[in-house]
N, C-alpha and C positions, 0 to 999 in steps of 0.2 A: 367464491370465484375471483374476487379482487386479489386475494392473497396468492391464488394459483397463477394469475396473470403476472403478478409482481415477481414471483419466484422463476417462472419460465422466462420472462423478459430479462431478469438478472443473468440467468445462465446464458442466454443468447447474446446479450450485450457484452458480457465478459469474454465470450468465445470469439465473436465476430466484430465487435465494436459498436459503439452507440449510433454512429451514422449508417453503418452498413445494414443493420437490421431494420426492415420496414414494418409497419403495422400489418401489412399483408403477410409478411413472413411469419410474424408472431401468431396471427390468426390461423394460418395454415398449419403451423407447428402444433398449436393447441386444438386444432379441429373445431374451431368456433368461428362465428362471423366477426367481422370488424366491428359491427354494431355492438356486439356483446362487450368488446374491449372498451368501446367509447361510452358504454353505460357506466363504467367504473373510472375511466380516465379521460379527461376532456380532450386531450390531444397527445401527440407523441412527446412534446416537451414536458407535459405534466407527468407522463409515465417515466421519462428519463430522470427527472428530478426525484421521483419516488424511489426508483431503483438505485440511483446513486446514493441517496440518503440511507436506504436499506443496507447497501453493501458497506458503507462507512460505519454504520452502527454495528453490523456483524463483525467487522474487523476490529473495531474498538473493544467489543465484548471479548473477542478471542485474545486480544493483546492483554487485557486486564486479567484474563484467566491465566495467562503465562506469568504475568507479574506476581500473581497471588501464590505461585508455586515456590517463590523465594529462591530461585536459581542465583548463582553468583552473577555479577553484572555482565560478564562476557557471554556466559551461556544464555542469559536473558536476552541479549541483543540477537544472538543467533536463533533462538527459538521464536522471537518476534519476526525475524526475517523469514523463517520457515512458514510462519502463519500467513504473512503477506504473500509469499510466493505461491502458496496453494491457491490463492485467488487469481493468479495469472494462468488461466486455464489453457490458453493458446499462446505459445511462446512467440509466435509471429505477429500477434495482434497487440495493439496498445490502446485499450479502451480509454485510458486516461487522456491520451493525446487527442483522440477523437472528441472526447467530452470537452476538452479545452478549446479545440478548434471550432466545433460546430454548436456548442452550448456554453459559451463563455460566461454568461451570468450564473448559471448553475455551477459551473466549475469554480468560479471565484468564490461563491458562497461556501461551498464545501471545502475549498482549499483553506480559507481562513479558519474554519472550525478545525480542520485537520492540523494546521500549524499549532494551534493552542494545545491540542492533545499531544502532539509530538514534543512540544517545548516542555510540557510538564513531565512526560515520561522520560525524555532524554536527560533532563536536568537531574531528576532523581537517580537515574542510572549512573551518571557521571559522578555525582556527589558520593554515592555509595561505593563506586569503584575506587575513588581516591581514598576514601576512608578505609577500605579493606585492602589497599595496597596493590590493586590490579591496574589502576591508572595513575599516571604521574601526579605528584603533588603540586607541581608548579603550573598546572593548567589554568588558563583563564576559562572558567566553566561557561560563562555566557557566550564567549567567542566559539568555543568548541561545539556547543549545542546549536548555535545559529548557523555555523559552517556546515554542520551535519544536516540540518533541516534544508538549507539552501541546496546542498548537494543532492539530497533525496528528491527535492522538487525538480531539479534539472535533469536528473537521471531518466526522467520520463519524457524528456524533450527529444522527439524523434529527429528533428532537424539537426540537433547537436551530435547525435550518435548514428545517423543513418549511413555514414560511410564506413562504419565498423561492421564486423561480422558477429557482434555480440547481440544476443536477444535480451529482452527485458529482464529475464531471470538472471542471466549472467552478469548484466550490468549491476543489478542490485547486489549480487554476491560479491563482485569485485569491489564495489564502493564500500560495503560494510567492512571487508577485510582491510581496505585502505584506511578507513576511519579508525578501526581498532588498533592497527599497527602504529598509527601516528600518536596514540595517547597511552599505550600500555607501558607498564614497567616490565622488567624481566619476568617477574611473577606472572603478570598478565599475558606476556608473549608466550610463555610456556603453556599457560592454560588455553590460550587461543589455538596454539599448534596442536595441543592434545585433542581439542574439540574438532578441529578441522580434519584430523586424521581418523576420527570416528564417524564422520558424515560422508 
């Protein structure tokens, strides 16, 4: 039952947001009493943290599965983007923003772990891209990686982008293209264009 609650809560939080879904909503959706949920999770914060950690672990596992396929560096970045975008179930909802606003301690804890994972993956991607001639050889890799991570974290900031018509998926898509176009060689640009034309 604990795993069932976790999975259903994850689906609902991703679709409607961490703040929007109440324990009553979850109980009604699962057709169980709130007491049953509280037998497994002490309170909503406890459930939110478990769900956020579960989602992060799932995404990390899927990203590592992409990396294991040995795509070229540009296709790898696009496939990772597709993996993350599949998690954004409702284009109008931003569960990350709600997590940050209403559960800041949980968000900060997960963000720090996420930064470490991104730093390792992105550094390896850029180093390989330079070596294989897809990315420019004059890049300051530390700066490029940190700039990308900073952009990725801020792309989820609804206050920053609320005046635009772009939904979270479009923002992610635009940012990745912006990032790749800024670091690619002609070989890399041609590969990026070819991949974009097939998606």
